[in-house]
C-alpha positions as CSV (number, residue, x, y, z in Angstrom):
1,M,0.0,0.2,-0.1
2,S,2.0,3.4,-1.2
3,G,1.4,6.1,1.4
4,P,-1.3,8.8,1.6
5,Q,-1.9,10.9,-1.5
6,E,-4.5,14.2,-0.7
7,M,-6.8,13.7,-3.1
8,V,-10.9,15.3,-3.0
9,L,-13.5,13.3,-2.5
10,L,-17.1,14.3,-4.8
11,R,-20.4,13.2,-3.4
12,I,-23.5,13.8,-5.6
13,Y,-26.9,13.2,-4.0
14,L,-29.8,12.6,-6.5
15,G,-32.8,10.4,-6.4
16,E,-33.5,7.1,-8.2
17,A,-35.9,8.6,-10.3
18,D,-33.9,11.5,-11.6
19,R,-32.8,11.4,-15.3
20,Y,-30.7,12.8,-18.1
21,K,-31.6,12.8,-21.4
22,G,-34.3,9.6,-20.5
23,R,-31.7,7.9,-19.0
24,P,-30.8,7.3,-15.1
25,M,-28.7,9.7,-14.1
26,Y,-26.4,8.1,-11.8
27,Q,-25.7,6.1,-15.1
28,A,-25.5,9.1,-16.9
29,L,-22.7,10.8,-14.3
30,V,-20.7,7.9,-13.8
31,E,-19.9,7.5,-17.8
32,A,-19.3,10.9,-18.2
33,L,-16.8,11.3,-14.9
34,R,-15.2,8.1,-16.4
35,E,-15.1,9.8,-19.7
36,H,-13.5,12.7,-17.7
37,G,-10.8,11.0,-16.2
38,I,-11.8,10.7,-13.1
39,A,-9.7,8.0,-11.3
40,G,-12.5,6.1,-9.7
41,A,-16.8,6.3,-9.1
42,T,-19.0,4.3,-7.2
43,V,-22.6,4.5,-6.8
44,L,-24.3,3.8,-3.3
45,R,-28.2,3.0,-3.3
46,G,-29.9,4.3,-0.1
47,L,-32.5,2.4,2.5
48,M,-33.7,5.6,3.2
49,G,-33.9,9.6,3.1
50,Y,-35.4,12.5,2.5
51,G,-34.0,16.0,0.8
52,A,-35.0,19.7,0.3
53,H,-38.9,18.9,0.3
54,S,-38.6,16.8,3.5
55,T,-40.3,13.6,1.0
56,M,-39.5,10.6,2.9
57,H,-38.0,7.5,0.3
58,T,-37.8,4.2,2.1
59,S,-37.0,0.5,1.0
60,A,-39.5,-0.6,3.2
61,L,-42.1,-3.4,1.9
62,L,-44.8,-1.7,2.9
63,D,-43.9,1.8,1.1
64,L,-41.9,0.6,-1.7
65,S,-40.1,3.8,-3.0
66,S,-39.3,4.4,-6.9
67,D,-37.3,7.2,-5.8
68,L,-34.7,5.9,-3.4
69,P,-32.0,7.7,-2.2
70,I,-28.2,7.3,-4.3
71,V,-24.9,8.5,-3.6
72,I,-22.2,8.4,-6.5
73,E,-19.0,9.0,-4.4
74,A,-15.5,9.7,-7.0
75,I,-12.0,10.4,-5.7
76,D,-9.5,12.1,-7.8
77,S,-6.9,14.9,-7.3
78,A,-8.5,18.1,-6.9
79,E,-7.4,19.8,-10.4
80,Q,-9.0,16.5,-11.8
81,V,-12.2,16.8,-10.1
82,E,-12.9,20.8,-10.9
83,Y,-11.8,20.1,-14.3
84,A,-14.6,16.8,-14.1
85,L,-17.0,18.8,-12.8
86,E,-16.8,22.2,-15.2
87,K,-17.5,19.6,-18.2
88,L,-20.4,18.1,-16.1
89,R,-22.1,21.3,-16.2
90,E,-20.9,22.2,-19.9
91,L,-23.0,19.0,-20.6
92,G,-25.9,20.2,-18.5
93,F,-25.8,17.8,-15.8
94,D,-27.8,19.5,-12.7
95,P,-27.9,16.8,-9.8
96,P,-29.9,18.6,-7.0
97,L,-26.7,18.8,-4.3
98,L,-22.8,17.7,-4.4
99,T,-20.0,18.2,-2.1
100,T,-16.4,18.0,-1.6
101,E,-14.3,17.2,0.9
102,K,-10.2,16.4,0.6
103,V,-8.9,13.6,1.9
104,Q,-6.1,11.1,2.2
105,A,-6.3,8.1,-0.2
106,Y,-4.1,5.4,0.4
107,T,-3.9,3.0,-2.8
108,N,-2.9,-0.8,-3.5
109,P,-0.7,-1.2,-6.8
110,V,-2.7,-2.7,-9.4
111,R,-2.8,-6.0,-9.4
112,D,-3.0,-8.2,-12.7
113,R,-5.9,-10.0,-12.8
114,K,-6.2,-13.0,-14.6
């Protein structure tokens, strides 16, 4: 494992029902992040949450929601994250909320997978 590197963690919060040009927004965002060189991204699906309108979204059996919370986490250098965000804005992406924070990242060397 290599020593710590200062990087930026980008979090994009949205709902499962959010769309971009007819596609799930989370899918379009991750593909755009990859195309613009972000080192890695993961989509997390929430079990429960609410946003600005205080509408509760839950995966409970009695109240199955088709709009569960989604968080995309992506990590890269500050410069690369800023570049990717600029490109996302140019493409017209408008997620409801995003945050960035400085993090110390520890990475493992890439392993040869056969």
